[in-house]
N, CA, C and O atoms as a Tripos MOL2 file, in Angstrom:
@<TRIPOS>MOLECULE
protein
  264   263    66     0     0
PROTEIN
NO_CHARGES

@<TRIPOS>ATOM
      1 N           2.7960   14.8910   -6.4340 N.3       1 MET1
      2 CA          3.1450   14.5800   -5.0660 C.3       1 MET1
      3 C           3.2440   15.8950   -4.2990 C.2       1 MET1
      4 O           3.7980   16.8790   -4.7880 O.2       1 MET1
      5 N           2.6990   15.8870   -3.0980 N.am      2 THR2
      6 CA          2.6620   17.1150   -2.3070 C.3       2 THR2
      7 C           3.8800   17.3040   -1.4150 C.2       2 THR2
      8 O           4.0820   18.3840   -0.8610 O.2       2 THR2
      9 N           4.6970   16.2570   -1.2730 N.am      3 ARG3
     10 CA          5.8850   16.3850   -0.4370 C.3       3 ARG3
     11 C           7.0050   15.5030   -0.9710 C.2       3 ARG3
     12 O           6.7600   14.5200   -1.6700 O.2       3 ARG3
     13 N           8.2150   15.8600   -0.6380 N.am      4 LEU4
     14 CA          9.3790   15.0780   -1.0230 C.3       4 LEU4
     15 C           9.7310   14.1630    0.1500 C.2       4 LEU4
     16 O          10.1650   14.6300    1.2030 O.2       4 LEU4
     17 N           9.5420   12.8740   -0.0400 N.am      5 SER5
     18 CA          9.7970   11.9160    1.0430 C.3       5 SER5
     19 C           9.9350   10.5200    0.4450 C.2       5 SER5
     20 O           9.9640   10.3550   -0.7740 O.2       5 SER5
     21 N          10.0190    9.5410    1.3010 N.am      6 CYS6
     22 CA         10.0590    8.1530    0.8460 C.3       6 CYS6
     23 C           8.7790    7.8550    0.0680 C.2       6 CYS6
     24 O           7.7560    8.5070    0.2760 O.2       6 CYS6
     25 N           8.8360    6.8910   -0.8090 N.am      7 VAL7
     26 CA          7.6890    6.5790   -1.6690 C.3       7 VAL7
     27 C           6.4200    6.3440   -0.8640 C.2       7 VAL7
     28 O           5.3780    6.9240   -1.1700 O.2       7 VAL7
     29 N           6.4920    5.5090    0.1530 N.am      8 PHE8
     30 CA          5.3170    5.2020    0.9660 C.3       8 PHE8
     31 C           5.5040    5.7360    2.3920 C.2       8 PHE8
     32 O           5.3600    5.0050    3.3720 O.2       8 PHE8
     33 N           5.8250    7.0170    2.4780 N.am      9 CYS9
     34 CA          6.0510    7.6930    3.7570 C.3       9 CYS9
     35 C           4.8050    7.5980    4.6400 C.2       9 CYS9
     36 O           3.6840    7.7300    4.1490 O.2       9 CYS9
     37 N           5.0000    7.3710    5.9320 N.am     10 ILE10
     38 CA          3.8620    7.2750    6.8480 C.3      10 ILE10
     39 C           3.1450    8.6110    6.9970 C.2      10 ILE10
     40 O           2.0230    8.6520    7.5020 O.2      10 ILE10
     41 N           3.7650    9.6910    6.5710 N.am     11 MET11
     42 CA          3.1270   11.0040    6.6750 C.3      11 MET11
     43 C           2.5790   11.4880    5.3300 C.2      11 MET11
     44 O           2.1280   12.6280    5.2180 O.2      11 MET11
     45 N           2.6160   10.6310    4.3170 N.am     12 ALA12
     46 CA          2.1280   11.0050    2.9900 C.3      12 ALA12
     47 C           0.6050   11.1090    2.9820 C.2      12 ALA12
     48 O          -0.0830   10.4580    3.7690 O.2      12 ALA12
     49 N           0.1040   11.9300    2.0910 N.am     13 SER13
     50 CA         -1.3450   12.0710    1.9440 C.3      13 SER13
     51 C          -1.9080   10.8460    1.2180 C.2      13 SER13
     52 O          -1.1770   10.0840    0.5860 O.2      13 SER13
     53 N          -3.2110   10.6850    1.3280 N.am     14 ARG14
     54 CA         -3.9000    9.5840    0.6460 C.3      14 ARG14
     55 C          -3.6250    9.6500   -0.8680 C.2      14 ARG14
     56 O          -3.3440    8.6330   -1.5010 O.2      14 ARG14
     57 N          -3.7090   10.8410   -1.4250 N.am     15 GLY15
     58 CA         -3.4710   11.0080   -2.8610 C.3      15 GLY15
     59 C          -2.0510   10.6480   -3.2560 C.2      15 GLY15
     60 O          -1.8280   10.0180   -4.2900 O.2      15 GLY15
     61 N          -1.0920   11.0470   -2.4350 N.am     16 ASP16
     62 CA          0.3070   10.7150   -2.7210 C.3      16 ASP16
     63 C           0.5370    9.2050   -2.6630 C.2      16 ASP16
     64 O           1.2500    8.6510   -3.5000 O.2      16 ASP16
     65 N          -0.0570    8.5520   -1.6890 N.am     17 LEU17
     66 CA          0.1050    7.1010   -1.5660 C.3      17 LEU17
     67 C          -0.5410    6.3850   -2.7500 C.2      17 LEU17
     68 O          -0.0110    5.3950   -3.2550 O.2      17 LEU17
     69 N          -1.6700    6.8880   -3.1770 N.am     18 ARG18
     70 CA         -2.3570    6.3050   -4.3360 C.3      18 ARG18
     71 C          -1.4970    6.4750   -5.5980 C.2      18 ARG18
     72 O          -1.3500    5.5420   -6.3870 O.2      18 ARG18
     73 N          -0.9370    7.6650   -5.7770 N.am     19 THR19
     74 CA         -0.0670    7.9130   -6.9220 C.3      19 THR19
     75 C           1.1620    7.0140   -6.8640 C.2      19 THR19
     76 O           1.5590    6.4410   -7.8780 O.2      19 THR19
     77 N           1.7630    6.8870   -5.6920 N.am     20 ALA20
     78 CA          2.9460    6.0390   -5.5270 C.3      20 ALA20
     79 C           2.6200    4.5840   -5.8670 C.2      20 ALA20
     80 O           3.4210    3.9030   -6.5070 O.2      20 ALA20
     81 N           1.4570    4.1100   -5.4440 N.am     21 ALA21
     82 CA          1.0540    2.7300   -5.7300 C.3      21 ALA21
     83 C           0.9230    2.5000   -7.2280 C.2      21 ALA21
     84 O           1.2650    1.4280   -7.7290 O.2      21 ALA21
     85 N           0.4300    3.5030   -7.9430 N.am     22 LYS22
     86 CA          0.2790    3.3790   -9.3990 C.3      22 LYS22
     87 C           1.6250    3.4580  -10.1140 C.2      22 LYS22
     88 O           1.8380    2.7800  -11.1190 O.2      22 LYS22
     89 N           2.5320    4.2860   -9.5980 N.am     23 LEU23
     90 CA          3.8370    4.4440  -10.2290 C.3      23 LEU23
     91 C           4.8040    3.3120   -9.8930 C.2      23 LEU23
     92 O           5.6800    2.9800  -10.6920 O.2      23 LEU23
     93 N           4.6450    2.7260   -8.7200 N.am     24 LYS24
     94 CA          5.5510    1.6700   -8.2490 C.3      24 LYS24
     95 C           4.7430    0.4490   -7.7880 C.2      24 LYS24
     96 O           4.7710    0.1140   -6.6040 O.2      24 LYS24
     97 N           4.0210   -0.2260   -8.7020 N.am     25 PRO25
     98 CA          3.1320   -1.3140   -8.2960 C.3      25 PRO25
     99 C           3.8340   -2.4840   -7.6080 C.2      25 PRO25
    100 O           3.2810   -3.0810   -6.6840 O.2      25 PRO25
    101 N           5.0470   -2.8140   -8.0510 N.am     26 GLU26
    102 CA          5.7540   -3.9400   -7.4210 C.3      26 GLU26
    103 C           6.1680   -3.5920   -5.9990 C.2      26 GLU26
    104 O           6.0550   -4.4300   -5.1040 O.2      26 GLU26
    105 N           6.6400   -2.3820   -5.7770 N.am     27 LEU27
    106 CA          7.0020   -1.9510   -4.4310 C.3      27 LEU27
    107 C           5.7510   -1.8670   -3.5520 C.2      27 LEU27
    108 O           5.7850   -2.2510   -2.3830 O.2      27 LEU27
    109 N           4.6590   -1.3690   -4.1110 N.am     28 TYR28
    110 CA          3.3900   -1.3130   -3.3850 C.3      28 TYR28
    111 C           2.9690   -2.7130   -2.9350 C.2      28 TYR28
    112 O           2.5770   -2.9150   -1.7860 O.2      28 TYR28
    113 N           3.0550   -3.6670   -3.8480 N.am     29 ARG29
    114 CA          2.7010   -5.0520   -3.5180 C.3      29 ARG29
    115 C           3.5500   -5.5620   -2.3520 C.2      29 ARG29
    116 O           3.0360   -6.2250   -1.4510 O.2      29 ARG29
    117 N           4.8430   -5.2530   -2.3700 N.am     30 ARG30
    118 CA          5.7260   -5.7110   -1.2950 C.3      30 ARG30
    119 C           5.3400   -5.0810    0.0480 C.2      30 ARG30
    120 O           5.3580   -5.7560    1.0780 O.2      30 ARG30
    121 N           4.9950   -3.8040    0.0380 N.am     31 TYR31
    122 CA          4.5550   -3.1370    1.2690 C.3      31 TYR31
    123 C           3.2700   -3.7630    1.8000 C.2      31 TYR31
    124 O           3.1580   -4.0420    2.9940 O.2      31 TYR31
    125 N           2.3000   -3.9820    0.9110 N.am     32 VAL32
    126 CA          1.0210   -4.5750    1.3220 C.3      32 VAL32
    127 C           1.2470   -5.9750    1.8790 C.2      32 VAL32
    128 O           0.6970   -6.3160    2.9260 O.2      32 VAL32
    129 N           2.0340   -6.7770    1.2060 N.am     33 GLU33
    130 CA          2.3240   -8.1340    1.6750 C.3      33 GLU33
    131 C           3.0480   -8.1080    3.0160 C.2      33 GLU33
    132 O           2.7800   -8.9420    3.8820 O.2      33 GLU33
    133 N           3.9540   -7.1660    3.1910 N.am     34 THR34
    134 CA          4.6780   -7.0580    4.4620 C.3      34 THR34
    135 C           3.7230   -6.6870    5.5900 C.2      34 THR34
    136 O           3.7970   -7.2590    6.6770 O.2      34 THR34
    137 N           2.8260   -5.7340    5.3410 N.am     35 GLU35
    138 CA          1.8380   -5.3720    6.3680 C.3      35 GLU35
    139 C           1.0400   -6.5950    6.7910 C.2      35 GLU35
    140 O           0.8220   -6.8250    7.9810 O.2      35 GLU35
    141 N           0.6070   -7.3760    5.8110 N.am     36 LYS36
    142 CA         -0.1840   -8.5730    6.1260 C.3      36 LYS36
    143 C           0.6440   -9.6010    6.8890 C.2      36 LYS36
    144 O           0.1540  -10.2290    7.8280 O.2      36 LYS36
    145 N           1.8870   -9.7680    6.4860 N.am     37 ARG37
    146 CA          2.7560  -10.7610    7.1230 C.3      37 ARG37
    147 C           3.0760  -10.4060    8.5730 C.2      37 ARG37
    148 O           3.0650  -11.2770    9.4420 O.2      37 ARG37
    149 N           3.3610   -9.1280    8.8360 N.am     38 ILE38
    150 CA          3.7380   -8.7400   10.1970 C.3      38 ILE38
    151 C           2.5350   -8.3810   11.0740 C.2      38 ILE38
    152 O           2.6630   -8.2390   12.2900 O.2      38 ILE38
    153 N           1.3620   -8.2350   10.4410 N.am     39 GLY39
    154 CA          0.1550   -7.9240   11.2050 C.3      39 GLY39
    155 C           0.1420   -6.5110   11.7630 C.2      39 GLY39
    156 O          -0.4450   -6.2550   12.8140 O.2      39 GLY39
    157 N           0.7910   -5.5930   11.0540 N.am     40 HIS40
    158 CA          0.8710   -4.2020   11.4930 C.3      40 HIS40
    159 C           0.8870   -3.3120   10.2600 C.2      40 HIS40
    160 O           1.3510   -3.7280    9.1980 O.2      40 HIS40
    161 N           0.3840   -2.0880   10.3950 N.am     41 THR41
    162 CA          0.3660   -1.1780    9.2560 C.3      41 THR41
    163 C           1.5390   -0.2150    9.3040 C.2      41 THR41
    164 O           2.1960   -0.0640   10.3340 O.2      41 THR41
    165 N           1.7910    0.4300    8.1820 N.am     42 PHE42
    166 CA          2.8320    1.4450    8.1100 C.3      42 PHE42
    167 C           2.2630    2.8500    8.2030 C.2      42 PHE42
    168 O           3.0180    3.8210    8.1500 O.2      42 PHE42
    169 N           0.9450    2.9840    8.3410 N.am     43 SER43
    170 CA          0.3500    4.3220    8.3630 C.3      43 SER43
    171 C           0.1450    4.8060    9.7930 C.2      43 SER43
    172 O          -0.0320    4.0150   10.7200 O.2      43 SER43
    173 N           0.1750    6.1200    9.9430 N.am     44 MET44
    174 CA          0.0110    6.7050   11.2680 C.3      44 MET44
    175 C          -1.4150    6.5230   11.7990 C.2      44 MET44
    176 O          -1.6250    6.5110   13.0120 O.2      44 MET44
    177 N          -2.3910    6.3810   10.9030 N.am     45 ASN45
    178 CA         -3.7740    6.2090   11.3460 C.3      45 ASN45
    179 C          -4.1550    4.7390   11.5050 C.2      45 ASN45
    180 O          -5.3190    4.4140   11.7370 O.2      45 ASN45
    181 N          -3.1770    3.8670   11.3800 N.am     46 ARG46
    182 CA         -3.3360    2.4260   11.5790 C.3      46 ARG46
    183 C          -4.2230    1.7460   10.5330 C.2      46 ARG46
    184 O          -4.7250    0.6470   10.7670 O.2      46 ARG46
    185 N          -4.4140    2.3870    9.3930 N.am     47 GLN47
    186 CA         -5.1540    1.7740    8.2960 C.3      47 GLN47
    187 C          -4.1710    1.0880    7.3580 C.2      47 GLN47
    188 O          -3.1140    1.6450    7.0590 O.2      47 GLN47
    189 N          -4.5000   -0.1070    6.8910 N.am     48 PRO48
    190 CA         -3.6270   -0.7720    5.9190 C.3      48 PRO48
    191 C          -3.5350    0.0490    4.6330 C.2      48 PRO48
    192 O          -4.4600    0.7860    4.2920 O.2      48 PRO48
    193 N          -2.4290   -0.0820    3.9320 N.am     49 LEU49
    194 CA         -2.2360    0.6590    2.6860 C.3      49 LEU49
    195 C          -3.3690    0.4350    1.6920 C.2      49 LEU49
    196 O          -3.7730    1.3680    0.9980 O.2      49 LEU49
    197 N          -3.8810   -0.7740    1.6160 N.am     50 GLU50
    198 CA         -4.9680   -1.0460    0.6840 C.3      50 GLU50
    199 C          -6.1930   -0.1950    1.0020 C.2      50 GLU50
    200 O          -6.8610    0.2960    0.0910 O.2      50 GLU50
    201 N          -6.4880   -0.0200    2.2730 N.am     51 GLU51
    202 CA         -7.6260    0.8110    2.6580 C.3      51 GLU51
    203 C          -7.3420    2.2820    2.3950 C.2      51 GLU51
    204 O          -8.2190    3.0120    1.9320 O.2      51 GLU51
    205 N          -6.1460    2.7130    2.6820 N.am     52 VAL52
    206 CA         -5.7840    4.1160    2.4870 C.3      52 VAL52
    207 C          -5.8430    4.4800    1.0010 C.2      52 VAL52
    208 O          -6.3920    5.5200    0.6370 O.2      52 VAL52
    209 N          -5.2800    3.6290    0.1470 N.am     53 THR53
    210 CA         -5.2060    3.9460   -1.2790 C.3      53 THR53
    211 C          -6.4690    3.5710   -2.0420 C.2      53 THR53
    212 O          -6.7650    4.1520   -3.0860 O.2      53 THR53
    213 N          -7.2170    2.5950   -1.5180 N.am     54 GLY54
    214 CA         -8.3670    2.0820   -2.2680 C.3      54 GLY54
    215 C          -7.9440    1.1380   -3.3790 C.2      54 GLY54
    216 O          -8.7560    0.7570   -4.2220 O.2      54 GLY54
    217 N          -6.6660    0.7590   -3.3800 N.am     55 ILE55
    218 CA         -6.1400   -0.1660   -4.3870 C.3      55 ILE55
    219 C          -5.8790   -1.5030   -3.6990 C.2      55 ILE55
    220 O          -4.9320   -1.6450   -2.9260 O.2      55 ILE55
    221 N          -6.7360   -2.4780   -3.9950 N.am     56 TYR56
    222 CA         -6.6470   -3.7790   -3.3410 C.3      56 TYR56
    223 C          -5.9660   -4.7850   -4.2610 C.2      56 TYR56
    224 O          -6.2680   -4.8650   -5.4510 O.2      56 TYR56
    225 N          -5.0510   -5.5420   -3.6920 N.am     57 LEU57
    226 CA         -4.3560   -6.5750   -4.4480 C.3      57 LEU57
    227 C          -5.1830   -7.8510   -4.4160 C.2      57 LEU57
    228 O          -5.8650   -8.1280   -3.4300 O.2      57 LEU57
    229 N          -5.1230   -8.6330   -5.4950 N.am     58 PRO58
    230 CA         -5.8470   -9.9040   -5.4890 C.3      58 PRO58
    231 C          -5.2660  -10.8480   -4.4500 C.2      58 PRO58
    232 O          -4.0550  -10.8850   -4.2290 O.2      58 PRO58
    233 N          -6.1230  -11.5900   -3.8350 N.am     59 ASN59
    234 CA         -5.7200  -12.5960   -2.8620 C.3      59 ASN59
    235 C          -5.0870  -13.7570   -3.6340 C.2      59 ASN59
    236 O          -5.7120  -14.2690   -4.5630 O.2      59 ASN59
    237 N          -3.8750  -14.1920   -3.2880 N.am     60 PRO60
    238 CA         -3.2200  -15.2840   -4.0140 C.3      60 PRO60
    239 C          -4.0830  -16.5420   -4.0740 C.2      60 PRO60
    240 O          -4.0490  -17.2540   -5.0770 O.2      60 PRO60
    241 N          -4.8410  -16.8270   -3.0460 N.am     61 ALA61
    242 CA         -5.7130  -17.9980   -3.0460 C.3      61 ALA61
    243 C          -6.7900  -17.8650   -4.1120 C.2      61 ALA61
    244 O          -7.1660  -18.8580   -4.7350 O.2      61 ALA61
    245 N          -7.2890  -16.6620   -4.3310 N.am     62 GLN62
    246 CA         -8.3070  -16.4350   -5.3550 C.3      62 GLN62
    247 C          -7.7150  -16.5990   -6.7440 C.2      62 GLN62
    248 O          -8.3950  -17.0830   -7.6480 O.2      62 GLN62
    249 N          -6.4540  -16.2040   -6.9340 N.am     63 LEU63
    250 CA         -5.8190  -16.3480   -8.2450 C.3      63 LEU63
    251 C          -5.6870  -17.8050   -8.6440 C.2      63 LEU63
    252 O          -5.7940  -18.1330   -9.8260 O.2      63 LEU63
    253 N          -5.4530  -18.6930   -7.6700 N.am     64 SER64
    254 CA         -5.2780  -20.1040   -7.9870 C.3      64 SER64
    255 C          -6.5880  -20.7390   -8.4360 C.2      64 SER64
    256 O          -6.5720  -21.8060   -9.0500 O.2      64 SER64
    257 N          -7.7140  -20.1100   -8.1430 N.am     65 LEU65
    258 CA         -9.0130  -20.6360   -8.5540 C.3      65 LEU65
    259 C          -9.3420  -20.2810  -10.0030 C.2      65 LEU65
    260 O         -10.2420  -20.8720  -10.6000 O.2      65 LEU65
    261 N          -8.6140  -19.3160  -10.5680 N.am     66 LEU66
    262 CA         -8.9150  -18.8630  -11.9430 C.3      66 LEU66
    263 C          -8.4120  -19.8100  -12.9850 C.2      66 LEU66
    264 O          -8.5880  -19.5660  -14.1790 O.2      66 LEU66
@<TRIPOS>BOND
     1     1     2 1
     2     2     3 1
     3     3     4 2
     4     3     5 am
     5     5     6 1
     6     6     7 1
     7     7     8 2
     8     7     9 am
     9     9    10 1
    10    10    11 1
    11    11    12 2
    12    11    13 am
    13    13    14 1
    14    14    15 1
    15    15    16 2
    16    15    17 am
    17    17    18 1
    18    18    19 1
    19    19    20 2
    20    19    21 am
    21    21    22 1
    22    22    23 1
    23    23    24 2
    24    23    25 am
    25    25    26 1
    26    26    27 1
    27    27    28 2
    28    27    29 am
    29    29    30 1
    30    30    31 1
    31    31    32 2
    32    31    33 am
    33    33    34 1
    34    34    35 1
    35    35    36 2
    36    35    37 am
    37    37    38 1
    38    38    39 1
    39    39    40 2
    40    39    41 am
    41    41    42 1
    42    42    43 1
    43    43    44 2
    44    43    45 am
    45    45    46 1
    46    46    47 1
    47    47    48 2
    48    47    49 am
    49    49    50 1
    50    50    51 1
    51    51    52 2
    52    51    53 am
    53    53    54 1
    54    54    55 1
    55    55    56 2
    56    55    57 am
    57    57    58 1
    58    58    59 1
    59    59    60 2
    60    59    61 am
    61    61    62 1
    62    62    63 1
    63    63    64 2
    64    63    65 am
    65    65    66 1
    66    66    67 1
    67    67    68 2
    68    67    69 am
    69    69    70 1
    70    70    71 1
    71    71    72 2
    72    71    73 am
    73    73    74 1
    74    74    75 1
    75    75    76 2
    76    75    77 am
    77    77    78 1
    78    78    79 1
    79    79    80 2
    80    79    81 am
    81    81    82 1
    82    82    83 1
    83    83    84 2
    84    83    85 am
    85    85    86 1
    86    86    87 1
    87    87    88 2
    88    87    89 am
    89    89    90 1
    90    90    91 1
    91    91    92 2
    92    91    93 am
    93    93    94 1
    94    94    95 1
    95    95    96 2
    96    95    97 am
    97    97    98 1
    98    98    99 1
    99    99   100 2
   100    99   101 am
   101   101   102 1
   102   102   103 1
   103   103   104 2
   104   103   105 am
   105   105   106 1
   106   106   107 1
   107   107   108 2
   108   107   109 am
   109   109   110 1
   110   110   111 1
   111   111   112 2
   112   111   113 am
   113   113   114 1
   114   114   115 1
   115   115   116 2
   116   115   117 am
   117   117   118 1
   118   118   119 1
   119   119   120 2
   120   119   121 am
   121   121   122 1
   122   122   123 1
   123   123   124 2
   124   123   125 am
   125   125   126 1
   126   126   127 1
   127   127   128 2
   128   127   129 am
   129   129   130 1
   130   130   131 1
   131   131   132 2
   132   131   133 am
   133   133   134 1
   134   134   135 1
   135   135   136 2
   136   135   137 am
   137   137   138 1
   138   138   139 1
   139   139   140 2
   140   139   141 am
   141   141   142 1
   142   142   143 1
   143   143   144 2
   144   143   145 am
   145   145   146 1
   146   146   147 1
   147   147   148 2
   148   147   149 am
   149   149   150 1
   150   150   151 1
   151   151   152 2
   152   151   153 am
   153   153   154 1
   154   154   155 1
   155   155   156 2
   156   155   157 am
   157   157   158 1
   158   158   159 1
   159   159   160 2
   160   159   161 am
   161   161   162 1
   162   162   163 1
   163   163   164 2
   164   163   165 am
   165   165   166 1
   166   166   167 1
   167   167   168 2
   168   167   169 am
   169   169   170 1
   170   170   171 1
   171   171   172 2
   172   171   173 am
   173   173   174 1
   174   174   175 1
   175   175   176 2
   176   175   177 am
   177   177   178 1
   178   178   179 1
   179   179   180 2
   180   179   181 am
   181   181   182 1
   182   182   183 1
   183   183   184 2
   184   183   185 am
   185   185   186 1
   186   186   187 1
   187   187   188 2
   188   187   189 am
   189   189   190 1
   190   190   191 1
   191   191   192 2
   192   191   193 am
   193   193   194 1
   194   194   195 1
   195   195   196 2
   196   195   197 am
   197   197   198 1
   198   198   199 1
   199   199   200 2
   200   199   201 am
   201   201   202 1
   202   202   203 1
   203   203   204 2
   204   203   205 am
   205   205   206 1
   206   206   207 1
   207   207   208 2
   208   207   209 am
   209   209   210 1
   210   210   211 1
   211   211   212 2
   212   211   213 am
   213   213   214 1
   214   214   215 1
   215   215   216 2
   216   215   217 am
   217   217   218 1
   218   218   219 1
   219   219   220 2
   220   219   221 am
   221   221   222 1
   222   222   223 1
   223   223   224 2
   224   223   225 am
   225   225   226 1
   226   226   227 1
   227   227   228 2
   228   227   229 am
   229   229   230 1
   230   230   231 1
   231   231   232 2
   232   231   233 am
   233   233   234 1
   234   234   235 1
   235   235   236 2
   236   235   237 am
   237   237   238 1
   238   238   239 1
   239   239   240 2
   240   239   241 am
   241   241   242 1
   242   242   243 1
   243   243   244 2
   244   243   245 am
   245   245   246 1
   246   246   247 1
   247   247   248 2
   248   247   249 am
   249   249   250 1
   250   250   251 1
   251   251   252 2
   252   251   253 am
   253   253   254 1
   254   254   255 1
   255   255   256 2
   256   255   257 am
   257   257   258 1
   258   258   259 1
   259   259   260 2
   260   259   261 am
   261   261   262 1
   262   262   263 1
   263   263   264 2
@<TRIPOS>SUBSTRUCTURE
     1 MET1         2 RESIDUE 1 A MET
     2 THR2         6 RESIDUE 1 A THR
     3 ARG3        10 RESIDUE 1 A ARG
     4 LEU4        14 RESIDUE 1 A LEU
     5 SER5        18 RESIDUE 1 A SER
     6 CYS6        22 RESIDUE 1 A CYS
     7 VAL7        26 RESIDUE 1 A VAL
     8 PHE8        30 RESIDUE 1 A PHE
     9 CYS9        34 RESIDUE 1 A CYS
    10 ILE10       38 RESIDUE 1 A ILE
    11 MET11       42 RESIDUE 1 A MET
    12 ALA12       46 RESIDUE 1 A ALA
    13 SER13       50 RESIDUE 1 A SER
    14 ARG14       54 RESIDUE 1 A ARG
    15 GLY15       58 RESIDUE 1 A GLY
    16 ASP16       62 RESIDUE 1 A ASP
    17 LEU17       66 RESIDUE 1 A LEU
    18 ARG18       70 RESIDUE 1 A ARG
    19 THR19       74 RESIDUE 1 A THR
    20 ALA20       78 RESIDUE 1 A ALA
    21 ALA21       82 RESIDUE 1 A ALA
    22 LYS22       86 RESIDUE 1 A LYS
    23 LEU23       90 RESIDUE 1 A LEU
    24 LYS24       94 RESIDUE 1 A LYS
    25 PRO25       98 RESIDUE 1 A PRO
    26 GLU26      102 RESIDUE 1 A GLU
    27 LEU27      106 RESIDUE 1 A LEU
    28 TYR28      110 RESIDUE 1 A TYR
    29 ARG29      114 RESIDUE 1 A ARG
    30 ARG30      118 RESIDUE 1 A ARG
    31 TYR31      122 RESIDUE 1 A TYR
    32 VAL32      126 RESIDUE 1 A VAL
    33 GLU33      130 RESIDUE 1 A GLU
    34 THR34      134 RESIDUE 1 A THR
    35 GLU35      138 RESIDUE 1 A GLU
    36 LYS36      142 RESIDUE 1 A LYS
    37 ARG37      146 RESIDUE 1 A ARG
    38 ILE38      150 RESIDUE 1 A ILE
    39 GLY39      154 RESIDUE 1 A GLY
    40 HIS40      158 RESIDUE 1 A HIS
    41 THR41      162 RESIDUE 1 A THR
    42 PHE42      166 RESIDUE 1 A PHE
    43 SER43      170 RESIDUE 1 A SER
    44 MET44      174 RESIDUE 1 A MET
    45 ASN45      178 RESIDUE 1 A ASN
    46 ARG46      182 RESIDUE 1 A ARG
    47 GLN47      186 RESIDUE 1 A GLN
    48 PRO48      190 RESIDUE 1 A PRO
    49 LEU49      194 RESIDUE 1 A LEU
    50 GLU50      198 RESIDUE 1 A GLU
    51 GLU51      202 RESIDUE 1 A GLU
    52 VAL52      206 RESIDUE 1 A VAL
    53 THR53      210 RESIDUE 1 A THR
    54 GLY54      214 RESIDUE 1 A GLY
    55 ILE55      218 RESIDUE 1 A ILE
    56 TYR56      222 RESIDUE 1 A TYR
    57 LEU57      226 RESIDUE 1 A LEU
    58 PRO58      230 RESIDUE 1 A PRO
    59 ASN59      234 RESIDUE 1 A ASN
    60 PRO60      238 RESIDUE 1 A PRO
    61 ALA61      242 RESIDUE 1 A ALA
    62 GLN62      246 RESIDUE 1 A GLN
    63 LEU63      250 RESIDUE 1 A LEU
    64 SER64      254 RESIDUE 1 A SER
    65 LEU65      258 RESIDUE 1 A LEU
    66 LEU66      262 RESIDUE 1 A LEU
């Protein structure tokens, strides 16, 4: 991690956010779900966390088809 801050800090680098998502997957999932629910991102560049990290969560509707 390049800085000491909140896990998913809006000023964190792409690499830091990716590392945080891998270290805290349940918290990452909650952040991603919250972004989708409120229709707003937590990043300063207005990109959703999934786009910033490149780590996409499965769509719950797709899981029910399995």
